[in-house]
N, CA and C atoms of all chains as a GROMACS GRO file, in nm:
protein
  603
    1MET      N    1  -2.427  -0.680   2.746
    1MET     CA    2  -2.390  -0.602   2.627
    1MET      C    3  -2.343  -0.463   2.668
    2ALA      N    4  -2.418  -0.402   2.758
    2ALA     CA    5  -2.383  -0.268   2.804
    2ALA      C    6  -2.247  -0.270   2.875
    3GLU      N    7  -2.226  -0.378   2.953
    3GLU     CA    8  -2.097  -0.392   3.024
    3GLU      C    9  -1.981  -0.399   2.926
    4VAL      N   10  -2.001  -0.482   2.822
    4VAL     CA   11  -1.896  -0.500   2.721
    4VAL      C   12  -1.866  -0.368   2.650
    5THR      N   13  -1.972  -0.296   2.618
    5THR     CA   14  -1.954  -0.168   2.548
    5THR      C   15  -1.873  -0.072   2.634
    6LYS      N   16  -1.900  -0.075   2.765
    6LYS     CA   17  -1.831   0.017   2.855
    6LYS      C   18  -1.682  -0.014   2.863
    7GLN      N   19  -1.649  -0.146   2.853
    7GLN     CA   20  -1.509  -0.184   2.868
    7GLN      C   21  -1.425  -0.160   2.743
    8ARG      N   22  -1.491  -0.135   2.632
    8ARG     CA   23  -1.413  -0.114   2.508
    8ARG      C   24  -1.328   0.013   2.521
    9PRO      N   25  -1.205   0.004   2.477
    9PRO     CA   26  -1.111   0.115   2.499
    9PRO      C   27  -1.142   0.241   2.419
   10GLY      N   28  -1.209   0.228   2.306
   10GLY     CA   29  -1.236   0.346   2.225
   10GLY      C   30  -1.116   0.387   2.144
   11THR      N   31  -1.119   0.508   2.093
   11THR     CA   32  -1.008   0.554   2.010
   11THR      C   33  -0.882   0.572   2.093
   12MET      N   34  -0.770   0.536   2.033
   12MET     CA   35  -0.644   0.552   2.105
   12MET      C   36  -0.600   0.698   2.100
   13ARG      N   37  -0.570   0.748   2.219
   13ARG     CA   38  -0.518   0.884   2.226
   13ARG      C   39  -0.368   0.878   2.247
   14LEU      N   40  -0.304   0.994   2.242
   14LEU     CA   41  -0.158   0.997   2.257
   14LEU      C   42  -0.116   0.944   2.393
   15VAL      N   43  -0.196   0.975   2.499
   15VAL     CA   44  -0.162   0.927   2.634
   15VAL      C   45  -0.166   0.776   2.641
   16ASP      N   46  -0.255   0.713   2.560
   16ASP     CA   47  -0.260   0.567   2.556
   16ASP      C   48  -0.141   0.512   2.478
   17ALA      N   49  -0.109   0.582   2.370
   17ALA     CA   50  -0.003   0.534   2.280
   17ALA      C   51   0.133   0.532   2.350
   18VAL      N   52   0.159   0.630   2.437
   18VAL     CA   53   0.291   0.637   2.500
   18VAL      C   54   0.308   0.530   2.608
   19LYS      N   55   0.199   0.460   2.643
   19LYS     CA   56   0.210   0.354   2.743
   19LYS      C   57   0.279   0.230   2.686
   20TYR      N   58   0.279   0.217   2.552
   20TYR     CA   59   0.342   0.101   2.490
   20TYR      C   60   0.493   0.117   2.491
   21ARG      N   61   0.562   0.009   2.527
   21ARG     CA   62   0.708   0.014   2.522
   21ARG      C   63   0.751  -0.025   2.381
   22LEU      N   64   0.815   0.069   2.314
   22LEU     CA   65   0.852   0.045   2.174
   22LEU      C   66   0.978  -0.042   2.166
   23PRO      N   67   0.988  -0.129   2.065
   23PRO     CA   68   1.116  -0.195   2.039
   23PRO      C   69   1.216  -0.092   1.989
   24LEU      N   70   1.345  -0.125   1.992
   24LEU     CA   71   1.448  -0.026   1.956
   24LEU      C   72   1.429   0.028   1.813
   25ALA      N   73   1.386  -0.061   1.722
   25ALA     CA   74   1.360  -0.014   1.586
   25ALA      C   75   1.246   0.091   1.587
   26GLY      N   76   1.152   0.073   1.677
   26GLY     CA   77   1.042   0.168   1.691
   26GLY      C   78   1.090   0.300   1.749
   27VAL      N   79   1.185   0.292   1.842
   27VAL     CA   80   1.244   0.414   1.899
   27VAL      C   81   1.315   0.494   1.790
   28VAL      N   82   1.394   0.422   1.708
   28VAL     CA   83   1.463   0.487   1.596
   28VAL      C   84   1.362   0.552   1.502
   29SER      N   85   1.253   0.481   1.477
   29SER     CA   86   1.151   0.530   1.385
   29SER      C   87   1.084   0.658   1.437
   30ILE      N   88   1.045   0.657   1.564
   30ILE     CA   89   0.977   0.776   1.618
   30ILE      C   90   1.074   0.892   1.629
   31LEU      N   91   1.202   0.862   1.661
   31LEU     CA   92   1.302   0.969   1.668
   31LEU      C   93   1.334   1.024   1.529
   32HIS      N   94   1.318   0.938   1.427
   32HIS     CA   95   1.336   0.984   1.289
   32HIS      C   96   1.235   1.094   1.259
   33ARG      N   97   1.111   1.072   1.304
   33ARG     CA   98   1.008   1.174   1.284
   33ARG      C   99   1.033   1.298   1.367
   34VAL      N  100   1.071   1.276   1.494
   34VAL     CA  101   1.098   1.388   1.584
   34VAL      C  102   1.211   1.474   1.529
   35SER      N  103   1.320   1.407   1.485
   35SER     CA  104   1.435   1.482   1.434
   35SER      C  105   1.399   1.557   1.306
   36GLY      N  106   1.319   1.496   1.221
   36GLY     CA  107   1.277   1.562   1.098
   36GLY      C  108   1.194   1.686   1.127
   37LEU      N  109   1.102   1.670   1.221
   37LEU     CA  110   1.015   1.782   1.260
   37LEU      C  111   1.097   1.895   1.321
   38LEU      N  112   1.194   1.858   1.404
   38LEU     CA  113   1.280   1.957   1.471
   38LEU      C  114   1.358   2.038   1.368
   39MET      N  115   1.418   1.968   1.271
   39MET     CA  116   1.496   2.037   1.169
   39MET      C  117   1.407   2.127   1.084
   40PHE      N  118   1.286   2.078   1.055
   40PHE     CA  119   1.194   2.159   0.974
   40PHE      C  120   1.152   2.284   1.051
   41ALA      N  121   1.124   2.267   1.181
   41ALA     CA  122   1.081   2.380   1.263
   41ALA      C  123   1.192   2.483   1.278
   42LEU      N  124   1.318   2.436   1.282
   42LEU     CA  125   1.431   2.526   1.302
   42LEU      C  126   1.492   2.576   1.170
   43LEU      N  127   1.426   2.544   1.058
   43LEU     CA  128   1.477   2.585   0.928
   43LEU      C  129   1.499   2.737   0.918
   44PRO      N  130   1.407   2.822   0.969
   44PRO     CA  131   1.432   2.966   0.965
   44PRO      C  132   1.562   3.005   1.037
   45PHE      N  133   1.589   2.942   1.150
   45PHE     CA  134   1.712   2.968   1.226
   45PHE      C  135   1.835   2.926   1.146
   46VAL      N  136   1.827   2.809   1.083
   46VAL     CA  137   1.938   2.759   1.002
   46VAL      C  138   1.966   2.853   0.886
   47ILE      N  139   1.860   2.898   0.819
   47ILE     CA  140   1.875   2.989   0.705
   47ILE      C  141   1.934   3.122   0.753
   48TRP      N  142   1.890   3.168   0.870
   48TRP     CA  143   1.943   3.292   0.929
   48TRP      C  144   2.094   3.279   0.952
   49LEU      N  145   2.134   3.165   1.012
   49LEU     CA  146   2.277   3.141   1.037
   49LEU      C  147   2.355   3.137   0.906
   50PHE      N  148   2.304   3.060   0.809
   50PHE     CA  149   2.370   3.043   0.680
   50PHE      C  150   2.385   3.177   0.609
   51ASP      N  151   2.276   3.255   0.609
   51ASP     CA  152   2.274   3.385   0.544
   51ASP      C  153   2.380   3.477   0.605
   52ASN      N  154   2.380   3.485   0.739
   52ASN     CA  155   2.474   3.573   0.807
   52ASN      C  156   2.618   3.527   0.791
   53SER      N  157   2.638   3.396   0.780
   53SER     CA  158   2.774   3.346   0.767
   53SER      C  159   2.834   3.379   0.631
   54LEU      N  160   2.752   3.410   0.532
   54LEU     CA  161   2.802   3.431   0.396
   54LEU      C  162   2.789   3.573   0.344
   55GLN      N  163   2.689   3.647   0.389
   55GLN     CA  164   2.652   3.773   0.324
   55GLN      C  165   2.767   3.875   0.322
   56SER      N  166   2.822   3.905   0.438
   56SER     CA  167   2.930   4.004   0.443
   56SER      C  168   3.014   3.979   0.568
   57GLU      N  169   3.122   4.056   0.581
   57GLU     CA  170   3.206   4.042   0.700
   57GLU      C  171   3.132   4.090   0.824
   58ILE      N  172   3.046   4.190   0.805
   58ILE     CA  173   2.968   4.243   0.918
   58ILE      C  174   2.866   4.138   0.964
   59SER      N  175   2.798   4.077   0.866
   59SER     CA  176   2.699   3.975   0.902
   59SER      C  177   2.767   3.853   0.962
   60TYR      N  178   2.891   3.829   0.919
   60TYR     CA  179   2.966   3.717   0.978
   60TYR      C  180   2.995   3.743   1.125
   61GLU      N  181   3.013   3.872   1.160
   61GLU     CA  182   3.028   3.910   1.301
   61GLU      C  183   2.902   3.876   1.380
   62THR      N  184   2.787   3.902   1.320
   62THR     CA  185   2.658   3.868   1.382
   62THR      C  186   2.650   3.718   1.405
   63PHE      N  187   2.697   3.645   1.303
   63PHE     CA  188   2.696   3.498   1.310
   63PHE      C  189   2.782   3.449   1.428
   64THR      N  190   2.904   3.500   1.438
   64THR     CA  191   2.993   3.453   1.545
   64THR      C  192   2.946   3.501   1.682
   65SER      N  193   2.891   3.623   1.687
   65SER     CA  194   2.847   3.676   1.817
   65SER      C  195   2.728   3.599   1.873
   66ALA      N  196   2.653   3.532   1.785
   66ALA     CA  197   2.543   3.447   1.832
   66ALA      C  198   2.595   3.337   1.922
   67PHE      N  199   2.717   3.289   1.890
   67PHE     CA  200   2.777   3.181   1.969
   67PHE      C  201   2.862   3.233   2.084
   68LEU      N  202   2.894   3.363   2.081
   68LEU     CA  203   2.979   3.422   2.186
   68LEU      C  204   2.897   3.503   2.285
   69ALA      N  205   2.796   3.576   2.236
   69ALA     CA  206   2.718   3.665   2.323
   69ALA      C  207   2.569   3.633   2.322
   70GLY      N  208   2.528   3.539   2.238
   70GLY     CA  209   2.387   3.504   2.230
   70GLY      C  210   2.311   3.591   2.133
   71ILE      N  211   2.180   3.561   2.119
   71ILE     CA  212   2.093   3.640   2.032
   71ILE      C  213   1.980   3.696   2.118
   72GLY      N  214   1.980   3.828   2.136
   72GLY     CA  215   1.874   3.892   2.215
   72GLY      C  216   1.870   3.838   2.357
   73PHE      N  217   1.755   3.782   2.395
   73PHE     CA  218   1.741   3.729   2.531
   73PHE      C  219   1.801   3.590   2.545
   74LEU      N  220   1.832   3.526   2.432
   74LEU     CA  221   1.887   3.390   2.435
   74LEU      C  222   2.038   3.396   2.456
   75PRO      N  223   2.089   3.341   2.568
   75PRO     CA  224   2.233   3.344   2.593
   75PRO      C  225   2.309   3.253   2.497
   76ALA      N  226   2.442   3.268   2.495
   76ALA     CA  227   2.525   3.191   2.402
   76ALA      C  228   2.508   3.041   2.422
   77TRP      N  229   2.502   2.999   2.550
   77TRP     CA  230   2.488   2.855   2.573
   77TRP      C  231   2.353   2.803   2.524
   78GLY      N  232   2.253   2.893   2.524
   78GLY     CA  233   2.122   2.856   2.472
   78GLY      C  234   2.127   2.834   2.321
   79VAL      N  235   2.199   2.926   2.252
   79VAL     CA  236   2.218   2.912   2.108
   79VAL      C  237   2.290   2.782   2.078
   80LYS      N  238   2.397   2.755   2.157
   80LYS     CA  239   2.473   2.632   2.136
   80LYS      C  240   2.389   2.508   2.160
   81LEU      N  241   2.300   2.517   2.259
   81LEU     CA  242   2.211   2.405   2.290
   81LEU      C  243   2.117   2.376   2.174
   82VAL      N  244   2.064   2.484   2.115
   82VAL     CA  245   1.976   2.469   1.999
   82VAL      C  246   2.053   2.407   1.882
   83VAL      N  247   2.176   2.456   1.861
   83VAL     CA  248   2.260   2.402   1.753
   83VAL      C  249   2.294   2.256   1.781
   84LEU      N  250   2.317   2.224   1.909
   84LEU     CA  251   2.345   2.085   1.945
   84LEU      C  252   2.224   1.996   1.914
   85ALA      N  253   2.105   2.047   1.942
   85ALA     CA  254   1.982   1.974   1.909
   85ALA      C  255   1.974   1.951   1.758
   86LEU      N  256   2.014   2.054   1.682
   86LEU     CA  257   2.014   2.042   1.536
   86LEU      C  258   2.116   1.938   1.490
   87ILE      N  259   2.234   1.940   1.555
   87ILE     CA  260   2.339   1.843   1.521
   87ILE      C  261   2.287   1.701   1.544
   88TRP      N  262   2.226   1.680   1.661
   88TRP     CA  263   2.173   1.546   1.689
   88TRP      C  264   2.066   1.509   1.587
   89ALA      N  265   1.974   1.603   1.562
   89ALA     CA  266   1.863   1.576   1.470
   89ALA      C  267   1.916   1.539   1.333
   90PHE      N  268   2.015   1.614   1.286
   90PHE     CA  269   2.071   1.585   1.153
   90PHE      C  270   2.136   1.447   1.151
   91LEU      N  271   2.220   1.421   1.252
   91LEU     CA  272   2.292   1.293   1.256
   91LEU      C  273   2.194   1.176   1.264
   92HIS      N  274   2.098   1.186   1.355
   92HIS     CA  275   2.003   1.076   1.370
   92HIS      C  276   1.923   1.056   1.243
   93HIS      N  277   1.875   1.168   1.186
   93HIS     CA  278   1.793   1.160   1.066
   93HIS      C  279   1.872   1.100   0.950
   94ALA      N  280   1.997   1.145   0.935
   94ALA     CA  281   2.080   1.096   0.825
   94ALA      C  282   2.111   0.947   0.841
   95ILE      N  283   2.152   0.908   0.962
   95ILE     CA  284   2.191   0.768   0.984
   95ILE      C  285   2.068   0.677   0.974
   96ALA      N  286   1.956   0.722   1.030
   96ALA     CA  287   1.834   0.642   1.020
   96ALA      C  288   1.789   0.632   0.874
   97GLY      N  289   1.815   0.738   0.796
   97GLY     CA  290   1.782   0.735   0.654
   97GLY      C  291   1.869   0.637   0.578
   98VAL      N  292   1.999   0.638   0.608
   98VAL     CA  293   2.092   0.543   0.546
   98VAL      C  294   2.051   0.400   0.583
   99ARG      N  295   2.004   0.383   0.708
   99ARG     CA  296   1.957   0.252   0.753
   99ARG      C  297   1.841   0.205   0.665
  100HIS      N  298   1.752   0.298   0.630
  100HIS     CA  299   1.640   0.262   0.542
  100HIS      C  300   1.687   0.222   0.404
  101VAL      N  301   1.782   0.299   0.350
  101VAL     CA  302   1.836   0.268   0.217
  101VAL      C  303   1.904   0.130   0.220
  102TRP      N  304   1.978   0.106   0.328
  102TRP     CA  305   2.045  -0.024   0.342
  102TRP      C  306   1.943  -0.137   0.350
  103MET      N  307   1.834  -0.115   0.423
  103MET     CA  308   1.730  -0.218   0.434
  103MET      C  309   1.666  -0.244   0.299
  104ASP      N  310   1.647  -0.138   0.219
  104ASP     CA  311   1.586  -0.154   0.087
  104ASP      C  312   1.679  -0.230  -0.008
  105MET      N  313   1.807  -0.196   0.000
  105MET     CA  314   1.902  -0.253  -0.096
  105MET      C  315   1.934  -0.399  -0.067
  106THR      N  316   1.936  -0.435   0.063
  106THR     CA  317   1.978  -0.571   0.096
  106THR      C  318   1.864  -0.656   0.152
  107HIS      N  319   1.742  -0.599   0.151
  107HIS     CA  320   1.624  -0.668   0.204
  107HIS      C  321   1.646  -0.715   0.348
  108SER      N  322   1.716  -0.631   0.426
  108SER     CA  323   1.744  -0.666   0.565
  108SER      C  324   1.630  -0.621   0.654
  109VAL      N  325   1.520  -0.695   0.650
  109VAL     CA  326   1.402  -0.649   0.722
  109VAL      C  327   1.356  -0.748   0.830
  110SER      N  328   1.448  -0.836   0.874
  110SER     CA  329   1.409  -0.927   0.982
  110SER      C  330   1.413  -0.854   1.115
  111LEU      N  331   1.350  -0.912   1.216
  111LEU     CA  332   1.346  -0.849   1.349
  111LEU      C  333   1.486  -0.832   1.406
  112VAL      N  334   1.570  -0.937   1.388
  112VAL     CA  335   1.706  -0.934   1.444
  112VAL      C  336   1.788  -0.823   1.377
  113GLN      N  337   1.780  -0.817   1.243
  113GLN     CA  338   1.854  -0.714   1.170
  113GLN      C  339   1.802  -0.575   1.205
  114GLY      N  340   1.670  -0.565   1.220
  114GLY     CA  341   1.612  -0.436   1.255
  114GLY      C  342   1.661  -0.388   1.390
  115ARG      N  343   1.672  -0.481   1.484
  115ARG     CA  344   1.717  -0.446   1.618
  115ARG      C  345   1.865  -0.406   1.619
  116SER      N  346   1.948  -0.487   1.551
  116SER     CA  347   2.092  -0.456   1.553
  116SER      C  348   2.122  -0.326   1.479
  117SER      N  349   2.053  -0.303   1.366
  117SER     CA  350   2.078  -0.178   1.294
  117SER      C  351   2.024  -0.059   1.372
  118ALA      N  352   1.919  -0.082   1.451
  118ALA     CA  353   1.866   0.026   1.536
  118ALA      C  354   1.967   0.063   1.643
  119ILE      N  355   2.032  -0.040   1.700
  119ILE     CA  356   2.136  -0.014   1.802
  119ILE      C  357   2.250   0.066   1.741
  120VAL      N  358   2.293   0.023   1.619
  120VAL     CA  359   2.402   0.095   1.551
  120VAL      C  360   2.363   0.240   1.526
  121THR      N  361   2.239   0.261   1.481
  121THR     CA  362   2.191   0.396   1.452
  121THR      C  363   2.193   0.483   1.578
  122LEU      N  364   2.134   0.432   1.686
  122LEU     CA  365   2.125   0.509   1.810
  122LEU      C  366   2.263   0.538   1.867
  123ALA      N  367   2.349   0.434   1.865
  123ALA     CA  368   2.482   0.450   1.925
  123ALA      C  369   2.567   0.546   1.844
  124SER      N  370   2.571   0.530   1.711
  124SER     CA  371   2.659   0.614   1.630
  124SER      C  372   2.613   0.760   1.632
  125SER      N  373   2.480   0.783   1.628
  125SER     CA  374   2.434   0.921   1.632
  125SER      C  375   2.463   0.983   1.768
  126ALA      N  376   2.452   0.903   1.876
  126ALA     CA  377   2.481   0.955   2.010
  126ALA      C  378   2.629   0.989   2.026
  127VAL      N  379   2.715   0.898   1.980
  127VAL     CA  380   2.860   0.921   1.993
  127VAL      C  381   2.904   1.044   1.913
  128LEU      N  382   2.856   1.053   1.788
  128LEU     CA  383   2.893   1.168   1.704
  128LEU      C  384   2.839   1.298   1.762
  129THR      N  385   2.717   1.293   1.821
  129THR     CA  386   2.660   1.413   1.882
  129THR      C  387   2.745   1.458   2.001
  130VAL      N  388   2.791   1.362   2.082
  130VAL     CA  389   2.876   1.395   2.197
  130VAL      C  390   3.008   1.456   2.150
  131LEU      N  391   3.068   1.394   2.046
  131LEU     CA  392   3.196   1.444   1.994
  131LEU      C  393   3.183   1.586   1.938
  132LEU      N  394   3.081   1.607   1.853
  132LEU     CA  395   3.062   1.739   1.794
  132LEU      C  396   3.014   1.839   1.898
  133GLY      N  397   2.936   1.792   1.995
  133GLY     CA  398   2.889   1.879   2.102
  133GLY      C  399   3.004   1.927   2.188
  134ALA      N  400   3.101   1.839   2.213
  134ALA     CA  401   3.220   1.876   2.290
  134ALA      C  402   3.299   1.984   2.216
  135LYS      N  403   3.305   1.970   2.083
  135LYS     CA  404   3.372   2.071   2.000
  135LYS      C  405   3.294   2.203   2.006
  136LEU      N  406   3.163   2.193   1.998
  136LEU     CA  407   3.077   2.312   1.999
  136LEU      C  408   3.091   2.390   2.130
  137PHE      N  409   3.097   2.318   2.240
  137PHE     CA  410   3.107   2.383   2.371
  137PHE      C  411   3.253   2.407   2.414
  138GLY      N  412   3.347   2.384   2.322
  138GLY     CA  413   3.486   2.420   2.346
  138GLY      C  414   3.561   2.330   2.442
  139VAL      N  415   3.523   2.202   2.448
  139VAL     CA  416   3.596   2.108   2.534
  139VAL      C  417   3.734   2.079   2.475
  140TYR      N  418   3.741   2.072   2.342
  140TYR     CA  419   3.870   2.054   2.275
  140TYR      C  420   3.882   2.144   2.154
  141MET      N  421  -0.070  -1.251  -0.800
  141MET     CA  422   0.014  -1.220  -0.685
  141MET      C  423  -0.011  -1.322  -0.574
  142SER      N  424   0.094  -1.357  -0.502
  142SER     CA  425   0.082  -1.456  -0.395
  142SER      C  426   0.000  -1.399  -0.279
  143VAL      N  427  -0.044  -1.489  -0.195
  143VAL     CA  428  -0.128  -1.448  -0.081
  143VAL      C  429  -0.044  -1.365   0.017
  144ASN      N  430  -0.093  -1.246   0.048
  144ASN     CA  431  -0.020  -1.163   0.144
  144ASN      C  432  -0.115  -1.107   0.250
  145TYR      N  433  -0.216  -1.188   0.285
  145TYR     CA  434  -0.307  -1.146   0.391
  145TYR      C  435  -0.319  -1.260   0.492
  146GLY      N  436  -0.393  -1.233   0.602
  146GLY     CA  437  -0.407  -1.335   0.706
  146GLY      C  438  -0.272  -1.358   0.772
  147SER      N  439  -0.238  -1.487   0.792
  147SER     CA  440  -0.110  -1.519   0.856
  147SER      C  441   0.008  -1.492   0.764
  148LYS      N  442  -0.020  -1.471   0.635
  148LYS     CA  443   0.087  -1.446   0.537
  148LYS      C  444   0.109  -1.296   0.516
  149ARG      N  445   0.046  -1.216   0.604
  149ARG     CA  446   0.056  -1.071   0.588
  149ARG      C  447   0.201  -1.025   0.599
  150VAL      N  448   0.242  -0.938   0.508
  150VAL     CA  449   0.378  -0.883   0.512
  150VAL      C  450   0.372  -0.747   0.582
  151VAL      N  451   0.436  -0.741   0.699
  151VAL     CA  452   0.430  -0.618   0.777
  151VAL      C  453   0.551  -0.532   0.743
  152VAL      N  454   0.535  -0.444   0.647
  152VAL     CA  455   0.647  -0.358   0.609
  152VAL      C  456   0.609  -0.210   0.619
  153GLY      N  457   0.504  -0.180   0.692
  153GLY     CA  458   0.466  -0.041   0.709
  153GLY      C  459   0.377   0.009   0.598
  154ALA      N  460   0.357   0.140   0.595
  154ALA     CA  461   0.265   0.199   0.499
  154ALA      C  462   0.325   0.199   0.360
  155GLY      N  463   0.243   0.182   0.260
  155GLY     CA  464   0.288   0.186   0.123
  155GLY      C  465   0.218   0.299   0.050
  156TYR      N  466   0.297   0.386  -0.015
  156TYR     CA  467   0.238   0.498  -0.087
  156TYR      C  468   0.266   0.490  -0.235
  157GLY      N  469   0.315   0.377  -0.281
  157GLY     CA  470   0.340   0.361  -0.423
  157GLY      C  471   0.485   0.388  -0.459
  158MET      N  472   0.523   0.338  -0.575
  158MET     CA  473   0.661   0.344  -0.625
  158MET      C  474   0.709   0.488  -0.642
  159ARG      N  475   0.623   0.573  -0.700
  159ARG     CA  476   0.660   0.711  -0.733
  159ARG      C  477   0.704   0.788  -0.608
  160ASP      N  478   0.622   0.786  -0.504
  160ASP     CA  479   0.654   0.858  -0.380
  160ASP      C  480   0.778   0.800  -0.315
  161TRP      N  481   0.784   0.668  -0.313
  161TRP     CA  482   0.899   0.601  -0.250
  161TRP      C  483   1.028   0.642  -0.319
  162LEU      N  484   1.026   0.634  -0.455
  162LEU     CA  485   1.147   0.660  -0.532
  162LEU      C  486   1.190   0.807  -0.521
  163SER      N  487   1.094   0.899  -0.523
  163SER     CA  488   1.130   1.041  -0.514
  163SER      C  489   1.187   1.072  -0.377
  164GLN      N  490   1.135   1.006  -0.273
  164GLN     CA  491   1.190   1.026  -0.139
  164GLN      C  492   1.334   0.976  -0.134
  165ARG      N  493   1.357   0.855  -0.185
  165ARG     CA  494   1.491   0.797  -0.180
  165ARG      C  495   1.589   0.878  -0.264
  166ALA      N  496   1.546   0.920  -0.382
  166ALA     CA  497   1.635   0.996  -0.472
  166ALA      C  498   1.679   1.126  -0.406
  167THR      N  499   1.584   1.201  -0.348
  167THR     CA  500   1.619   1.328  -0.285
  167THR      C  501   1.703   1.305  -0.160
  168ALA      N  502   1.674   1.196  -0.088
  168ALA     CA  503   1.750   1.166   0.034
  168ALA      C  504   1.895   1.133   0.001
  169VAL      N  505   1.915   1.050  -0.101
  169VAL     CA  506   2.051   1.013  -0.140
  169VAL      C  507   2.126   1.137  -0.189
  170LEU      N  508   2.054   1.225  -0.260
  170LEU     CA  509   2.114   1.350  -0.307
  170LEU      C  510   2.163   1.434  -0.189
  171MET      N  511   2.081   1.445  -0.085
  171MET     CA  512   2.118   1.524   0.033
  171MET      C  513   2.235   1.460   0.107
  172ALA      N  514   2.235   1.327   0.112
  172ALA     CA  515   2.345   1.256   0.179
  172ALA      C  516   2.475   1.277   0.104
  173LEU      N  517   2.469   1.272  -0.030
  173LEU     CA  518   2.588   1.294  -0.112
  173LEU      C  519   2.639   1.437  -0.095
  174PHE      N  520   2.547   1.533  -0.092
  174PHE     CA  521   2.585   1.673  -0.071
  174PHE      C  522   2.660   1.689   0.061
  175THR      N  523   2.607   1.624   0.165
  175THR     CA  524   2.671   1.630   0.297
  175THR      C  525   2.811   1.572   0.292
  176LEU      N  526   2.826   1.459   0.225
  176LEU     CA  527   2.957   1.395   0.215
  176LEU      C  528   3.057   1.485   0.143
  177ILE      N  529   3.014   1.544   0.030
  177ILE     CA  530   3.103   1.633  -0.046
  177ILE      C  531   3.141   1.753   0.038
  178LEU      N  532   3.043   1.807   0.112
  178LEU     CA  533   3.067   1.922   0.199
  178LEU      C  534   3.168   1.886   0.307
  179LEU      N  535   3.152   1.769   0.367
  179LEU     CA  536   3.243   1.724   0.472
  179LEU      C  537   3.384   1.709   0.418
  180VAL      N  538   3.396   1.646   0.300
  180VAL     CA  539   3.527   1.626   0.239
  180VAL      C  540   3.592   1.760   0.209
  181SER      N  541   3.512   1.854   0.154
  181SER     CA  542   3.566   1.984   0.119
  181SER      C  543   3.608   2.063   0.242
  182CYS      N  544   3.543   2.038   0.355
  182CYS     CA  545   3.578   2.107   0.479
  182CYS      C  546   3.698   2.041   0.547
  183CYS      N  547   3.707   1.909   0.535
  183CYS     CA  548   3.812   1.836   0.605
  183CYS      C  549   3.946   1.842   0.532
  184CYS      N  550   3.944   1.847   0.398
  184CYS     CA  551   4.070   1.863   0.326
  184CYS      C  552   4.059   1.981   0.232
  185PRO      N  553   4.068   2.104   0.287
  185PRO     CA  554   4.055   2.224   0.204
  185PRO      C  555   4.165   2.236   0.100
  186ALA      N  556   4.284   2.181   0.129
  186ALA     CA  557   4.394   2.191   0.034
  186ALA      C  558   4.361   2.118  -0.095
  187ARG      N  559   4.310   1.997  -0.079
  187ARG     CA  560   4.275   1.918  -0.196
  187ARG      C  561   4.158   1.983  -0.271
  188TRP      N  562   4.066   2.039  -0.191
  188TRP     CA  563   3.949   2.102  -0.252
  188TRP      C  564   3.990   2.226  -0.331
  189ALA      N  565   4.092   2.298  -0.280
  189ALA     CA  566   4.132   2.424  -0.342
  189ALA      C  567   4.179   2.402  -0.485
  190MET      N  568   4.237   2.285  -0.513
  190MET     CA  569   4.287   2.258  -0.647
  190MET      C  570   4.173   2.255  -0.748
  191THR      N  571   4.058   2.208  -0.704
  191THR     CA  572   3.946   2.199  -0.797
  191THR      C  573   3.853   2.318  -0.788
  192ALA      N  574   3.844   2.378  -0.669
  192ALA     CA  575   3.745   2.484  -0.651
  192ALA      C  576   3.806   2.624  -0.653
  193GLY      N  577   3.935   2.633  -0.686
  193GLY     CA  578   3.996   2.764  -0.694
  193GLY      C  579   4.038   2.819  -0.558
  194ARG      N  580   4.039   2.952  -0.547
  194ARG     CA  581   4.096   3.013  -0.428
  194ARG      C  582   3.996   3.030  -0.315
  195ALA      N  583   3.870   3.004  -0.340
  195ALA     CA  584   3.765   3.033  -0.243
  195ALA      C  585   3.791   2.972  -0.107
  196SER      N  586   3.826   2.842  -0.106
  196SER     CA  587   3.841   2.776   0.023
  196SER      C  588   3.983   2.789   0.077
  197SER      N  589   4.081   2.814  -0.011
  197SER     CA  590   4.217   2.828   0.039
  197SER      C  591   4.230   2.958   0.118
  198ARG      N  592   4.148   3.059   0.085
  198ARG     CA  593   4.149   3.183   0.159
  198ARG      C  594   4.098   3.160   0.301
  199ARG      N  595   3.995   3.074   0.312
  199ARG     CA  596   3.937   3.046   0.443
  199ARG      C  597   4.036   2.968   0.529
  200SER      N  598   4.105   2.871   0.468
  200SER     CA  599   4.194   2.788   0.549
  200SER      C  600   4.322   2.861   0.584
  201GLY      N  601   4.358   2.967   0.508
  201GLY     CA  602   4.484   3.036   0.527
  201GLY      C  603   4.480   3.139   0.638
   0.00000   0.00000   0.00000
């Protein structure tokens, strides 16, 4: 009995949870949470950008200089990197959300459909992030 | 209600009731629609200017 008790795993901790290999639908799901949390955490930054972009011509200069000269100790590429993270978070969150609406409307909740729609979600958000990221960093 | 436990369990994740589900979906669709309108207004400012006045035509000009 004592032996059996010792072998019981106990409560699952985060280090135990990350050992499981998630199916692609699970990856989309956890990234949905990560992206939502990221956007929520960066909400003050987004509001700061939005405010400066609209308030006046002087504040608009502050807005553009954030992308040209950086903000304080954060260099311009750092600002762009944060914005790129926001772009990805928004795209992934939006597409994963649409995937949920689609699943609700068409009852597409089988494993096969879940996997294929997860692939579409991951691929489309990645491609759009690369395209918009290239624009953000001035590739085209 | 039909049997939905044991081997007949329906694994669809957590359920928080109709009210929470519907309010989440309604606000989400609203945000998605806002994004779409914003994208359209940014991508074709000329067409937008006809309905929204001079505000966006000044930006595009």
